[in-house]
PyMOL Python script that loads the backbone (N, CA, C, O; Angstrom):
from pymol import cmd

cmd.read_pdbstr("""\
ATOM      1  N   MET A   1       0.752  -0.956   0.233  1.00  0.00           N
ATOM      2  CA  MET A   1       0.106  -0.073  -0.253  1.00  0.00           C
ATOM      3  C   MET A   1       0.479   1.079   0.265  1.00  0.00           C
ATOM      4  O   MET A   1      -0.311   1.996   0.486  1.00  0.00           O
ATOM      5  N   ALA A   2       1.886   1.128   0.530  1.00  0.00           N
ATOM      6  CA  ALA A   2       2.899   2.674   0.445  1.00  0.00           C
ATOM      7  C   ALA A   2       3.079   2.985  -0.608  1.00  0.00           C
ATOM      8  O   ALA A   2       3.069   4.179  -0.907  1.00  0.00           O
ATOM      9  N   GLU A   3       3.357   1.787  -1.735  1.00  0.00           N
ATOM     10  CA  GLU A   3       4.078   1.739  -2.892  1.00  0.00           C
ATOM     11  C   GLU A   3       2.563   2.196  -3.807  1.00  0.00           C
ATOM     12  O   GLU A   3       2.478   1.939  -5.008  1.00  0.00           O
ATOM     13  N   GLY A   4       1.546   2.820  -3.122  1.00  0.00           N
ATOM     14  CA  GLY A   4       0.223   3.052  -3.968  1.00  0.00           C
ATOM     15  C   GLY A   4      -0.698   2.148  -4.478  1.00  0.00           C
ATOM     16  O   GLY A   4      -1.713   2.451  -5.105  1.00  0.00           O
ATOM     17  N   ASN A   5      -0.303   0.984  -4.183  1.00  0.00           N
ATOM     18  CA  ASN A   5      -1.252  -0.535  -4.974  1.00  0.00           C
ATOM     19  C   ASN A   5      -2.283  -0.098  -4.137  1.00  0.00           C
ATOM     20  O   ASN A   5      -2.176   0.226  -2.954  1.00  0.00           O
ATOM     21  N   GLN A   6      -3.282  -0.110  -4.825  1.00  0.00           N
ATOM     22  CA  GLN A   6      -4.907  -0.388  -4.589  1.00  0.00           C
ATOM     23  C   GLN A   6      -5.497  -1.403  -4.473  1.00  0.00           C
ATOM     24  O   GLN A   6      -6.649  -1.428  -4.040  1.00  0.00           O
ATOM     25  N   ARG A   7      -5.003  -2.199  -4.744  1.00  0.00           N
ATOM     26  CA  ARG A   7      -5.402  -3.483  -4.295  1.00  0.00           C
ATOM     27  C   ARG A   7      -5.247  -3.714  -2.615  1.00  0.00           C
ATOM     28  O   ARG A   7      -6.075  -4.137  -1.809  1.00  0.00           O
ATOM     29  N   ALA A   8      -4.016  -3.317  -2.445  1.00  0.00           N
ATOM     30  CA  ALA A   8      -3.672  -3.180  -1.149  1.00  0.00           C
ATOM     31  C   ALA A   8      -4.932  -2.414  -0.310  1.00  0.00           C
ATOM     32  O   ALA A   8      -5.647  -2.908   0.562  1.00  0.00           O
ATOM     33  N   ALA A   9      -4.957  -1.269  -0.776  1.00  0.00           N
ATOM     34  CA  ALA A   9      -5.936  -0.610  -0.296  1.00  0.00           C
ATOM     35  C   ALA A   9      -7.079  -1.221   0.281  1.00  0.00           C
ATOM     36  O   ALA A   9      -7.466  -1.343   1.444  1.00  0.00           O
ATOM     37  N   ALA A  10      -7.446  -1.515  -0.633  1.00  0.00           N
ATOM     38  CA  ALA A  10      -9.049  -2.339  -0.983  1.00  0.00           C
ATOM     39  C   ALA A  10      -9.055  -3.456   0.069  1.00  0.00           C
ATOM     40  O   ALA A  10     -10.037  -3.778   0.738  1.00  0.00           O
ATOM     41  N   ILE A  11      -7.838  -4.005   0.129  1.00  0.00           N
ATOM     42  CA  ILE A  11      -8.003  -5.278   1.489  1.00  0.00           C
ATOM     43  C   ILE A  11      -7.919  -4.537   2.905  1.00  0.00           C
ATOM     44  O   ILE A  11      -8.136  -5.113   3.971  1.00  0.00           O
ATOM     45  N   TYR A  12      -7.644  -3.457   2.804  1.00  0.00           N
ATOM     46  CA  TYR A  12      -7.618  -2.473   4.252  1.00  0.00           C
ATOM     47  C   TYR A  12      -8.801  -1.979   4.901  1.00  0.00           C
ATOM     48  O   TYR A  12      -9.175  -1.920   6.073  1.00  0.00           O
ATOM     49  N   GLN A  13      -9.389  -1.566   3.533  1.00  0.00           N
ATOM     50  CA  GLN A  13     -11.044  -0.794   3.580  1.00  0.00           C
ATOM     51  C   GLN A  13     -12.334  -2.338   3.954  1.00  0.00           C
ATOM     52  O   GLN A  13     -13.418  -2.189   4.517  1.00  0.00           O
ATOM     53  N   THR A  14     -11.841  -3.516   3.506  1.00  0.00           N
ATOM     54  CA  THR A  14     -12.452  -4.615   3.533  1.00  0.00           C
ATOM     55  C   THR A  14     -12.472  -4.597   4.851  1.00  0.00           C
ATOM     56  O   THR A  14     -13.549  -4.574   5.446  1.00  0.00           O
ATOM     57  N   ILE A  15     -10.980  -4.608   5.677  1.00  0.00           N
ATOM     58  CA  ILE A  15     -11.046  -4.947   7.288  1.00  0.00           C
ATOM     59  C   ILE A  15     -11.652  -4.308   7.914  1.00  0.00           C
ATOM     60  O   ILE A  15     -12.198  -4.718   8.938  1.00  0.00           O
ATOM     61  N   GLY A  16     -11.736  -3.105   7.478  1.00  0.00           N
ATOM     62  CA  GLY A  16     -12.274  -1.593   8.287  1.00  0.00           C
ATOM     63  C   GLY A  16     -13.648  -1.562   8.153  1.00  0.00           C
ATOM     64  O   GLY A  16     -14.374  -0.907   8.900  1.00  0.00           O
ATOM     65  N   THR A  17     -14.218  -2.560   6.803  1.00  0.00           N
ATOM     66  CA  THR A  17     -15.724  -2.791   6.974  1.00  0.00           C
ATOM     67  C   THR A  17     -16.036  -3.735   7.784  1.00  0.00           C
ATOM     68  O   THR A  17     -17.129  -3.540   8.315  1.00  0.00           O
ATOM     69  N   TYR A  18     -15.448  -4.806   8.134  1.00  0.00           N
ATOM     70  CA  TYR A  18     -15.771  -5.850   8.742  1.00  0.00           C
ATOM     71  C   TYR A  18     -15.632  -5.321  10.479  1.00  0.00           C
ATOM     72  O   TYR A  18     -16.495  -5.514  11.335  1.00  0.00           O
ATOM     73  N   PHE A  19     -14.505  -4.725  10.651  1.00  0.00           N
ATOM     74  CA  PHE A  19     -14.225  -3.991  11.687  1.00  0.00           C
ATOM     75  C   PHE A  19     -15.327  -3.446  12.194  1.00  0.00           C
ATOM     76  O   PHE A  19     -15.811  -3.908  13.228  1.00  0.00           O
ATOM     77  N   GLY A  20     -15.866  -2.427  11.572  1.00  0.00           N
ATOM     78  CA  GLY A  20     -16.900  -1.330  11.960  1.00  0.00           C
ATOM     79  C   GLY A  20     -18.311  -2.452  12.298  1.00  0.00           C
ATOM     80  O   GLY A  20     -18.888  -2.500  13.385  1.00  0.00           O
ATOM     81  N   TYR A  21     -18.661  -3.298  11.071  1.00  0.00           N
ATOM     82  CA  TYR A  21     -19.918  -4.051  11.930  1.00  0.00           C
ATOM     83  C   TYR A  21     -19.745  -5.160  13.157  1.00  0.00           C
ATOM     84  O   TYR A  21     -20.634  -5.809  13.708  1.00  0.00           O
ATOM     85  N   THR A  22     -18.466  -5.166  13.382  1.00  0.00           N
ATOM     86  CA  THR A  22     -17.868  -6.532  14.194  1.00  0.00           C
ATOM     87  C   THR A  22     -18.364  -5.221  15.563  1.00  0.00           C
ATOM     88  O   THR A  22     -19.195  -5.536  16.415  1.00  0.00           O
ATOM     89  N   ILE A  23     -17.805  -4.025  15.556  1.00  0.00           N
ATOM     90  CA  ILE A  23     -17.762  -2.900  16.719  1.00  0.00           C
ATOM     91  C   ILE A  23     -19.242  -3.166  17.241  1.00  0.00           C
ATOM     92  O   ILE A  23     -19.562  -3.683  18.311  1.00  0.00           O
ATOM     93  N   ALA A  24     -20.288  -2.562  15.956  1.00  0.00           N
ATOM     94  CA  ALA A  24     -21.653  -2.502  15.999  1.00  0.00           C
ATOM     95  C   ALA A  24     -22.364  -3.599  16.825  1.00  0.00           C
ATOM     96  O   ALA A  24     -23.103  -3.289  17.760  1.00  0.00           O
ATOM     97  N   HIS A  25     -22.145  -4.835  16.485  1.00  0.00           N
ATOM     98  CA  HIS A  25     -22.893  -6.337  17.305  1.00  0.00           C
ATOM     99  C   HIS A  25     -21.912  -6.444  18.129  1.00  0.00           C
ATOM    100  O   HIS A  25     -22.175  -7.563  18.569  1.00  0.00           O
ATOM    101  N   PHE A  26     -20.969  -6.122  18.676  1.00  0.00           N
ATOM    102  CA  PHE A  26     -20.364  -6.466  19.989  1.00  0.00           C
ATOM    103  C   PHE A  26     -21.127  -5.337  20.987  1.00  0.00           C
ATOM    104  O   PHE A  26     -21.123  -5.663  22.174  1.00  0.00           O
ATOM    105  N   ASN A  27     -21.765  -4.087  20.675  1.00  0.00           N
ATOM    106  CA  ASN A  27     -21.729  -3.376  21.669  1.00  0.00           C
ATOM    107  C   ASN A  27     -23.358  -3.616  21.564  1.00  0.00           C
ATOM    108  O   ASN A  27     -24.113  -2.723  21.949  1.00  0.00           O
ATOM    109  N   ASP A  28     -23.843  -4.779  21.061  1.00  0.00           N
ATOM    110  CA  ASP A  28     -25.326  -5.402  20.996  1.00  0.00           C
ATOM    111  C   ASP A  28     -25.198  -5.956  22.430  1.00  0.00           C
ATOM    112  O   ASP A  28     -26.096  -5.810  23.259  1.00  0.00           O
ATOM    113  N   LEU A  29     -24.285  -6.462  22.631  1.00  0.00           N
ATOM    114  CA  LEU A  29     -24.011  -7.379  23.757  1.00  0.00           C
ATOM    115  C   LEU A  29     -23.254  -7.044  25.128  1.00  0.00           C
ATOM    116  O   LEU A  29     -23.418  -7.736  26.133  1.00  0.00           O
ATOM    117  N   TYR A  30     -22.354  -5.849  25.086  1.00  0.00           N
ATOM    118  CA  TYR A  30     -21.691  -5.242  25.721  1.00  0.00           C
ATOM    119  C   TYR A  30     -21.698  -3.208  25.218  1.00  0.00           C
ATOM    120  O   TYR A  30     -21.477  -2.525  24.218  1.00  0.00           O
ATOM    121  N   GLU A  31     -22.058  -3.025  26.513  1.00  0.00           N
ATOM    122  CA  GLU A  31     -22.052  -1.526  26.187  1.00  0.00           C
ATOM    123  C   GLU A  31     -20.672  -0.722  26.510  1.00  0.00           C
ATOM    124  O   GLU A  31     -20.324  -0.356  27.633  1.00  0.00           O
ATOM    125  N   PHE A  32     -20.238  -0.601  25.768  1.00  0.00           N
ATOM    126  CA  PHE A  32     -19.262   0.463  26.152  1.00  0.00           C
ATOM    127  C   PHE A  32     -19.154   1.596  25.251  1.00  0.00           C
ATOM    128  O   PHE A  32     -19.800   1.938  24.260  1.00  0.00           O
ATOM    129  N   ARG A  33     -17.957   2.184  25.995  1.00  0.00           N
ATOM    130  CA  ARG A  33     -17.416   3.888  25.547  1.00  0.00           C
ATOM    131  C   ARG A  33     -16.727   3.687  24.960  1.00  0.00           C
ATOM    132  O   ARG A  33     -16.911   4.026  23.791  1.00  0.00           O
ATOM    133  N   ASN A  34     -15.535   3.053  25.283  1.00  0.00           N
ATOM    134  CA  ASN A  34     -13.577   3.023  24.481  1.00  0.00           C
ATOM    135  C   ASN A  34     -13.384   1.902  24.539  1.00  0.00           C
ATOM    136  O   ASN A  34     -13.359   1.101  25.473  1.00  0.00           O
ATOM    137  N   LEU A  35     -13.148   1.780  22.862  1.00  0.00           N
ATOM    138  CA  LEU A  35     -12.483   0.653  22.494  1.00  0.00           C
ATOM    139  C   LEU A  35     -10.951   0.544  22.807  1.00  0.00           C
ATOM    140  O   LEU A  35     -10.236   1.527  22.612  1.00  0.00           O
ATOM    141  N   LEU A  36     -10.575  -0.302  23.154  1.00  0.00           N
ATOM    142  CA  LEU A  36      -8.854  -0.104  23.079  1.00  0.00           C
ATOM    143  C   LEU A  36      -8.604  -1.311  21.812  1.00  0.00           C
ATOM    144  O   LEU A  36      -9.072  -2.441  21.678  1.00  0.00           O
ATOM    145  N   VAL A  37      -7.202  -0.128  20.584  1.00  0.00           N
ATOM    146  CA  VAL A  37      -7.447  -0.922  19.326  1.00  0.00           C
ATOM    147  C   VAL A  37      -5.852  -1.051  19.969  1.00  0.00           C
ATOM    148  O   VAL A  37      -5.208  -0.017  20.147  1.00  0.00           O
ATOM    149  N   PRO A  38      -5.226  -2.481  20.326  1.00  0.00           N
ATOM    150  CA  PRO A  38      -3.960  -2.151  20.295  1.00  0.00           C
ATOM    151  C   PRO A  38      -3.302  -3.467  19.223  1.00  0.00           C
ATOM    152  O   PRO A  38      -3.957  -4.305  18.603  1.00  0.00           O
ATOM    153  N   GLY A  39      -2.176  -3.337  19.259  1.00  0.00           N
ATOM    154  CA  GLY A  39      -1.613  -4.530  17.831  1.00  0.00           C
ATOM    155  C   GLY A  39      -1.238  -3.594  17.098  1.00  0.00           C
ATOM    156  O   GLY A  39      -1.699  -2.453  17.127  1.00  0.00           O
ATOM    157  N   ARG A  40      -0.187  -4.082  16.228  1.00  0.00           N
ATOM    158  CA  ARG A  40       0.814  -3.791  15.143  1.00  0.00           C
ATOM    159  C   ARG A  40      -0.118  -3.677  13.612  1.00  0.00           C
ATOM    160  O   ARG A  40       0.077  -2.850  12.721  1.00  0.00           O
ATOM    161  N   PHE A  41      -1.051  -4.653  13.631  1.00  0.00           N
ATOM    162  CA  PHE A  41      -2.356  -4.593  12.944  1.00  0.00           C
ATOM    163  C   PHE A  41      -2.967  -2.998  12.673  1.00  0.00           C
ATOM    164  O   PHE A  41      -3.542  -2.984  11.585  1.00  0.00           O
ATOM    165  N   SER A  42      -3.002  -1.771  13.296  1.00  0.00           N
ATOM    166  CA  SER A  42      -3.763  -0.792  13.298  1.00  0.00           C
ATOM    167  C   SER A  42      -2.277   0.276  13.654  1.00  0.00           C
ATOM    168  O   SER A  42      -2.294   1.213  14.452  1.00  0.00           O
ATOM    169  N   SER A  43      -1.118  -0.147  12.870  1.00  0.00           N
ATOM    170  CA  SER A  43      -0.052   0.518  12.748  1.00  0.00           C
ATOM    171  C   SER A  43      -0.181   1.166  11.079  1.00  0.00           C
ATOM    172  O   SER A  43      -0.880   0.731  10.163  1.00  0.00           O
ATOM    173  N   GLY A  44       0.718   2.295  11.080  1.00  0.00           N
ATOM    174  CA  GLY A  44       0.881   2.788   9.731  1.00  0.00           C
ATOM    175  C   GLY A  44      -0.638   3.403   9.115  1.00  0.00           C
ATOM    176  O   GLY A  44      -1.678   3.531   9.761  1.00  0.00           O
ATOM    177  N   ALA A  45      -0.445   3.681   7.888  1.00  0.00           N
ATOM    178  CA  ALA A  45      -1.456   3.786   6.894  1.00  0.00           C
ATOM    179  C   ALA A  45      -2.297   3.006   6.570  1.00  0.00           C
ATOM    180  O   ALA A  45      -3.249   3.585   6.047  1.00  0.00           O
ATOM    181  N   GLY A  46      -2.480   1.234   6.670  1.00  0.00           N
ATOM    182  CA  GLY A  46      -2.906   0.535   6.289  1.00  0.00           C
ATOM    183  C   GLY A  46      -4.045   0.687   7.875  1.00  0.00           C
ATOM    184  O   GLY A  46      -5.269   0.598   7.779  1.00  0.00           O
ATOM    185  N   GLY A  47      -3.376   0.904   9.121  1.00  0.00           N
ATOM    186  CA  GLY A  47      -4.051   0.859   9.866  1.00  0.00           C
ATOM    187  C   GLY A  47      -5.325   1.742  10.197  1.00  0.00           C
ATOM    188  O   GLY A  47      -6.519   1.517  10.396  1.00  0.00           O
ATOM    189  N   ASP A  48      -4.279   3.150  10.152  1.00  0.00           N
ATOM    190  CA  ASP A  48      -5.269   4.414   9.975  1.00  0.00           C
ATOM    191  C   ASP A  48      -6.529   4.161   8.817  1.00  0.00           C
ATOM    192  O   ASP A  48      -7.670   4.533   9.093  1.00  0.00           O
ATOM    193  N   LEU A  49      -6.200   3.449   7.407  1.00  0.00           N
ATOM    194  CA  LEU A  49      -7.394   3.331   7.172  1.00  0.00           C
ATOM    195  C   LEU A  49      -8.664   2.329   7.231  1.00  0.00           C
ATOM    196  O   LEU A  49      -9.710   2.361   6.583  1.00  0.00           O
ATOM    197  N   ILE A  50      -8.116   1.219   8.459  1.00  0.00           N
ATOM    198  CA  ILE A  50      -8.930  -0.046   8.832  1.00  0.00           C
ATOM    199  C   ILE A  50      -9.855   1.122   9.685  1.00  0.00           C
ATOM    200  O   ILE A  50     -11.025   1.350   9.378  1.00  0.00           O
ATOM    201  N   LEU A  51      -9.187   1.788  10.742  1.00  0.00           N
ATOM    202  CA  LEU A  51      -9.940   2.339  11.782  1.00  0.00           C
ATOM    203  C   LEU A  51     -11.260   3.444  11.064  1.00  0.00           C
ATOM    204  O   LEU A  51     -12.470   3.385  11.285  1.00  0.00           O
ATOM    205  N   LYS A  52     -10.302   4.671   9.921  1.00  0.00           N
ATOM    206  CA  LYS A  52     -11.278   5.240   9.300  1.00  0.00           C
ATOM    207  C   LYS A  52     -12.313   4.734   8.542  1.00  0.00           C
ATOM    208  O   LYS A  52     -13.415   5.283   8.499  1.00  0.00           O
ATOM    209  N   THR A  53     -12.081   3.888   8.037  1.00  0.00           N
ATOM    210  CA  THR A  53     -13.405   2.680   7.221  1.00  0.00           C
ATOM    211  C   THR A  53     -14.247   2.113   8.327  1.00  0.00           C
ATOM    212  O   THR A  53     -15.457   2.010   8.127  1.00  0.00           O
ATOM    213  N   ALA A  54     -13.688   1.700   9.573  1.00  0.00           N
ATOM    214  CA  ALA A  54     -14.465   1.339  10.520  1.00  0.00           C
ATOM    215  C   ALA A  54     -15.469   2.447  10.840  1.00  0.00           C
ATOM    216  O   ALA A  54     -16.659   2.343  10.541  1.00  0.00           O
ATOM    217  N   ARG A  55     -14.971   3.464  11.431  1.00  0.00           N
ATOM    218  CA  ARG A  55     -15.505   4.332  11.746  1.00  0.00           C
ATOM    219  C   ARG A  55     -16.626   5.392  10.754  1.00  0.00           C
ATOM    220  O   ARG A  55     -17.428   6.213  11.200  1.00  0.00           O
ATOM    221  N   GLU A  56     -16.411   5.115   9.594  1.00  0.00           N
ATOM    222  CA  GLU A  56     -17.484   5.757   8.658  1.00  0.00           C
ATOM    223  C   GLU A  56     -18.458   4.613   8.667  1.00  0.00           C
ATOM    224  O   GLU A  56     -19.595   5.076   8.752  1.00  0.00           O
ATOM    225  N   VAL A  57     -18.461   3.291   8.613  1.00  0.00           N
ATOM    226  CA  VAL A  57     -19.489   2.247   8.886  1.00  0.00           C
ATOM    227  C   VAL A  57     -20.337   2.397   9.758  1.00  0.00           C
ATOM    228  O   VAL A  57     -21.527   2.131   9.594  1.00  0.00           O
ATOM    229  N   LEU A  58     -19.753   2.920  10.985  1.00  0.00           N
ATOM    230  CA  LEU A  58     -20.474   3.118  12.326  1.00  0.00           C
ATOM    231  C   LEU A  58     -21.520   4.459  11.850  1.00  0.00           C
ATOM    232  O   LEU A  58     -22.744   4.398  11.732  1.00  0.00           O
ATOM    233  N   ASN A  59     -20.625   5.684  11.619  1.00  0.00           N
ATOM    234  CA  ASN A  59     -21.529   6.648  11.256  1.00  0.00           C
ATOM    235  C   ASN A  59     -22.567   6.372  10.288  1.00  0.00           C
ATOM    236  O   ASN A  59     -23.620   7.004  10.371  1.00  0.00           O
ATOM    237  N   ALA A  60     -22.462   5.821   9.709  1.00  0.00           N
ATOM    238  CA  ALA A  60     -23.373   5.339   8.010  1.00  0.00           C
ATOM    239  C   ALA A  60     -24.224   4.808   8.915  1.00  0.00           C
ATOM    240  O   ALA A  60     -25.075   5.489   9.487  1.00  0.00           O
ATOM    241  N   GLU A  61     -24.027   3.327   9.146  1.00  0.00           N
ATOM    242  CA  GLU A  61     -25.020   2.497   9.507  1.00  0.00           C
ATOM    243  C   GLU A  61     -25.949   2.522  11.348  1.00  0.00           C
ATOM    244  O   GLU A  61     -27.078   2.131  11.645  1.00  0.00           O
ATOM    245  N   PHE A  62     -24.865   3.148  12.209  1.00  0.00           N
ATOM    246  CA  PHE A  62     -24.853   2.762  13.305  1.00  0.00           C
ATOM    247  C   PHE A  62     -24.976   4.344  13.981  1.00  0.00           C
ATOM    248  O   PHE A  62     -24.965   4.302  15.212  1.00  0.00           O
ATOM    249  N   PRO A  63     -25.063   5.402  13.540  1.00  0.00           N
ATOM    250  CA  PRO A  63     -24.942   6.530  14.092  1.00  0.00           C
ATOM    251  C   PRO A  63     -24.906   6.982  15.934  1.00  0.00           C
ATOM    252  O   PRO A  63     -24.078   7.672  16.528  1.00  0.00           O
ATOM    253  N   LYS A  64     -26.186   6.257  16.480  1.00  0.00           N
ATOM    254  CA  LYS A  64     -26.096   6.264  17.775  1.00  0.00           C
ATOM    255  C   LYS A  64     -24.801   5.745  18.583  1.00  0.00           C
ATOM    256  O   LYS A  64     -24.225   6.479  19.387  1.00  0.00           O
ATOM    257  N   ILE A  65     -24.405   4.484  18.322  1.00  0.00           N
ATOM    258  CA  ILE A  65     -23.252   3.807  18.437  1.00  0.00           C
ATOM    259  C   ILE A  65     -22.321   4.489  18.078  1.00  0.00           C
ATOM    260  O   ILE A  65     -21.478   4.693  18.951  1.00  0.00           O
ATOM    261  N   SER A  66     -22.174   4.855  17.274  1.00  0.00           N
ATOM    262  CA  SER A  66     -20.582   5.884  16.828  1.00  0.00           C
ATOM    263  C   SER A  66     -20.504   6.862  17.284  1.00  0.00           C
ATOM    264  O   SER A  66     -19.384   7.358  17.400  1.00  0.00           O
ATOM    265  N   ALA A  67     -21.609   7.531  17.719  1.00  0.00           N
ATOM    266  CA  ALA A  67     -21.765   8.748  18.735  1.00  0.00           C
ATOM    267  C   ALA A  67     -20.803   8.719  19.994  1.00  0.00           C
ATOM    268  O   ALA A  67     -20.214   9.686  20.476  1.00  0.00           O
ATOM    269  N   LYS A  68     -20.769   7.386  20.429  1.00  0.00           N
ATOM    270  CA  LYS A  68     -20.659   7.000  22.355  1.00  0.00           C
ATOM    271  C   LYS A  68     -19.263   6.280  22.145  1.00  0.00           C
ATOM    272  O   LYS A  68     -18.660   5.827  23.118  1.00  0.00           O
ATOM    273  N   ILE A  69     -18.815   6.192  20.997  1.00  0.00           N
ATOM    274  CA  ILE A  69     -17.691   5.067  21.041  1.00  0.00           C
ATOM    275  C   ILE A  69     -16.469   5.673  21.015  1.00  0.00           C
ATOM    276  O   ILE A  69     -16.694   6.636  20.283  1.00  0.00           O
ATOM    277  N   ALA A  70     -15.734   5.716  21.221  1.00  0.00           N
ATOM    278  CA  ALA A  70     -14.073   6.530  20.963  1.00  0.00           C
ATOM    279  C   ALA A  70     -13.270   5.566  20.764  1.00  0.00           C
ATOM    280  O   ALA A  70     -13.597   4.540  21.360  1.00  0.00           O
ATOM    281  N   PHE A  71     -12.181   5.491  20.048  1.00  0.00           N
ATOM    282  CA  PHE A  71     -11.223   4.492  19.734  1.00  0.00           C
ATOM    283  C   PHE A  71      -9.810   4.865  20.386  1.00  0.00           C
ATOM    284  O   PHE A  71      -9.181   5.918  20.289  1.00  0.00           O
ATOM    285  N   GLN A  72      -9.567   3.956  20.921  1.00  0.00           N
ATOM    286  CA  GLN A  72      -7.854   4.295  22.142  1.00  0.00           C
ATOM    287  C   GLN A  72      -6.945   3.389  21.598  1.00  0.00           C
ATOM    288  O   GLN A  72      -6.953   2.171  21.776  1.00  0.00           O
ATOM    289  N   THR A  73      -6.026   4.150  20.810  1.00  0.00           N
ATOM    290  CA  THR A  73      -4.987   3.717  19.920  1.00  0.00           C
ATOM    291  C   THR A  73      -3.511   3.804  21.164  1.00  0.00           C
ATOM    292  O   THR A  73      -3.127   4.910  21.543  1.00  0.00           O
ATOM    293  N   PRO A  74      -2.873   2.582  21.637  1.00  0.00           N
ATOM    294  CA  PRO A  74      -1.594   3.393  22.159  1.00  0.00           C
ATOM    295  C   PRO A  74      -0.862   3.620  21.099  1.00  0.00           C
ATOM    296  O   PRO A  74      -1.124   3.512  19.901  1.00  0.00           O
ATOM    297  N   ASP A  75       0.397   4.053  21.842  1.00  0.00           N
ATOM    298  CA  ASP A  75       1.590   4.788  20.847  1.00  0.00           C
ATOM    299  C   ASP A  75       2.291   3.422  20.089  1.00  0.00           C
ATOM    300  O   ASP A  75       1.882   2.316  20.442  1.00  0.00           O
ATOM    301  N   GLU A  76       3.171   3.500  19.222  1.00  0.00           N
ATOM    302  CA  GLU A  76       3.628   2.549  18.298  1.00  0.00           C
ATOM    303  C   GLU A  76       4.258   1.261  19.132  1.00  0.00           C
ATOM    304  O   GLU A  76       4.238   0.099  18.726  1.00  0.00           O
ATOM    305  N   LYS A  77       4.892   1.777  20.546  1.00  0.00           N
ATOM    306  CA  LYS A  77       5.943   1.181  21.202  1.00  0.00           C
ATOM    307  C   LYS A  77       4.977   0.230  21.972  1.00  0.00           C
ATOM    308  O   LYS A  77       5.317  -0.923  22.240  1.00  0.00           O
ATOM    309  N   THR A  78       3.963   0.657  22.263  1.00  0.00           N
ATOM    310  CA  THR A  78       2.988   0.027  23.036  1.00  0.00           C
ATOM    311  C   THR A  78       2.226  -0.892  22.329  1.00  0.00           C
ATOM    312  O   THR A  78       1.711  -1.856  22.897  1.00  0.00           O
ATOM    313  N   LYS A  79       2.090  -0.644  20.936  1.00  0.00           N
ATOM    314  CA  LYS A  79       1.195  -1.480  20.295  1.00  0.00           C
ATOM    315  C   LYS A  79       2.217  -3.346  20.255  1.00  0.00           C
ATOM    316  O   LYS A  79       1.751  -4.460  20.498  1.00  0.00           O
ATOM    317  N   ARG A  80       3.539  -2.988  19.887  1.00  0.00           N
ATOM    318  CA  ARG A  80       3.778  -4.155  20.425  1.00  0.00           C
ATOM    319  C   ARG A  80       3.827  -4.962  20.815  1.00  0.00           C
ATOM    320  O   ARG A  80       4.391  -5.989  20.437  1.00  0.00           O
ATOM    321  N   HIS A  81       2.917  -4.627  22.203  1.00  0.00           N
ATOM    322  CA  HIS A  81       2.869  -5.197  23.360  1.00  0.00           C
ATOM    323  C   HIS A  81       1.357  -5.121  23.794  1.00  0.00           C
ATOM    324  O   HIS A  81       0.828  -4.990  24.898  1.00  0.00           O
ATOM    325  N   GLY A  82       0.712  -5.288  22.156  1.00  0.00           N
ATOM    326  CA  GLY A  82      -0.927  -5.526  22.653  1.00  0.00           C
ATOM    327  C   GLY A  82      -1.396  -6.579  23.177  1.00  0.00           C
ATOM    328  O   GLY A  82      -2.110  -6.100  24.058  1.00  0.00           O
ATOM    329  N   GLN A  83      -1.514  -7.911  23.268  1.00  0.00           N
ATOM    330  CA  GLN A  83      -1.904  -8.982  23.970  1.00  0.00           C
ATOM    331  C   GLN A  83      -1.718  -8.580  25.291  1.00  0.00           C
ATOM    332  O   GLN A  83      -2.799  -8.212  25.752  1.00  0.00           O
ATOM    333  N   ALA A  84      -0.834  -8.496  26.074  1.00  0.00           N
ATOM    334  CA  ALA A  84      -0.499  -7.824  27.114  1.00  0.00           C
ATOM    335  C   ALA A  84      -0.855  -6.632  28.176  1.00  0.00           C
ATOM    336  O   ALA A  84      -0.944  -6.623  29.404  1.00  0.00           O
ATOM    337  N   ILE A  85      -1.053  -5.439  26.978  1.00  0.00           N
ATOM    338  CA  ILE A  85      -1.685  -4.538  27.514  1.00  0.00           C
ATOM    339  C   ILE A  85      -3.219  -4.722  27.531  1.00  0.00           C
ATOM    340  O   ILE A  85      -4.002  -4.046  28.198  1.00  0.00           O
ATOM    341  N   ALA A  86      -3.553  -5.812  26.637  1.00  0.00           N
ATOM    342  CA  ALA A  86      -5.159  -5.357  26.713  1.00  0.00           C
ATOM    343  C   ALA A  86      -5.137  -6.471  28.480  1.00  0.00           C
ATOM    344  O   ALA A  86      -5.808  -6.124  29.452  1.00  0.00           O
ATOM    345  N   ALA A  87      -4.271  -7.690  28.478  1.00  0.00           N
ATOM    346  CA  ALA A  87      -4.649  -8.411  29.435  1.00  0.00           C
ATOM    347  C   ALA A  87      -4.777  -7.457  30.779  1.00  0.00           C
ATOM    348  O   ALA A  87      -5.641  -7.504  31.655  1.00  0.00           O
ATOM    349  N   ALA A  88      -3.755  -6.666  30.671  1.00  0.00           N
ATOM    350  CA  ALA A  88      -3.247  -5.300  31.787  1.00  0.00           C
ATOM    351  C   ALA A  88      -4.514  -4.455  32.017  1.00  0.00           C
ATOM    352  O   ALA A  88      -4.753  -3.763  33.006  1.00  0.00           O
ATOM    353  N   SER A  89      -5.098  -4.591  31.190  1.00  0.00           N
ATOM    354  CA  SER A  89      -6.445  -3.525  31.087  1.00  0.00           C
ATOM    355  C   SER A  89      -7.591  -3.742  31.246  1.00  0.00           C
ATOM    356  O   SER A  89      -8.478  -2.898  31.122  1.00  0.00           O
ATOM    357  N   LEU A  90      -7.809  -5.357  31.660  1.00  0.00           N
ATOM    358  CA  LEU A  90      -9.180  -5.934  32.711  1.00  0.00           C
ATOM    359  C   LEU A  90      -9.431  -5.427  33.694  1.00  0.00           C
ATOM    360  O   LEU A  90      -8.583  -5.052  34.504  1.00  0.00           O
ATOM    361  N   PRO A  91     -10.486  -5.328  33.807  1.00  0.00           N
ATOM    362  CA  PRO A  91     -10.895  -5.221  35.554  1.00  0.00           C
ATOM    363  C   PRO A  91     -10.846  -6.068  36.294  1.00  0.00           C
ATOM    364  O   PRO A  91     -11.053  -7.250  36.017  1.00  0.00           O
ATOM    365  N   ARG A  92     -10.481  -5.492  37.698  1.00  0.00           N
ATOM    366  CA  ARG A  92     -10.651  -7.017  38.292  1.00  0.00           C
ATOM    367  C   ARG A  92     -12.228  -6.671  38.889  1.00  0.00           C
ATOM    368  O   ARG A  92     -12.950  -5.674  38.885  1.00  0.00           O
ATOM    369  N   LEU A  93     -12.372  -8.501  39.562  1.00  0.00           N
ATOM    370  CA  LEU A  93     -13.798  -8.870  39.687  1.00  0.00           C
ATOM    371  C   LEU A  93     -13.952  -8.930  41.176  1.00  0.00           C
ATOM    372  O   LEU A  93     -15.041  -9.217  41.673  1.00  0.00           O
TER     373      LEU A  93
END
""", "prot")
cmd.dss("prot")
cmd.show_as("cartoon", "prot")
cmd.util.cbc("prot")
cmd.orient("prot")
């Protein structure tokens, strides 16, 4: 994608579309306001396109949900430790 390959961009857009619908369906089960998006998949231009497309899907198809959900993305160093960050962010029961 960095070299302008539109097929690669289309793949990231497709992932973003699926991600947007997945977020909306998760919200049917669990009401949440903040969505932590760790992991290296959200890095770079491809990650930006995934999140942008997911937000567009939420805005178009689920505007009430979109208005109340904020994406939280850690910095690049933290993204490299994505699973550990997710585990550490779980609330105590």
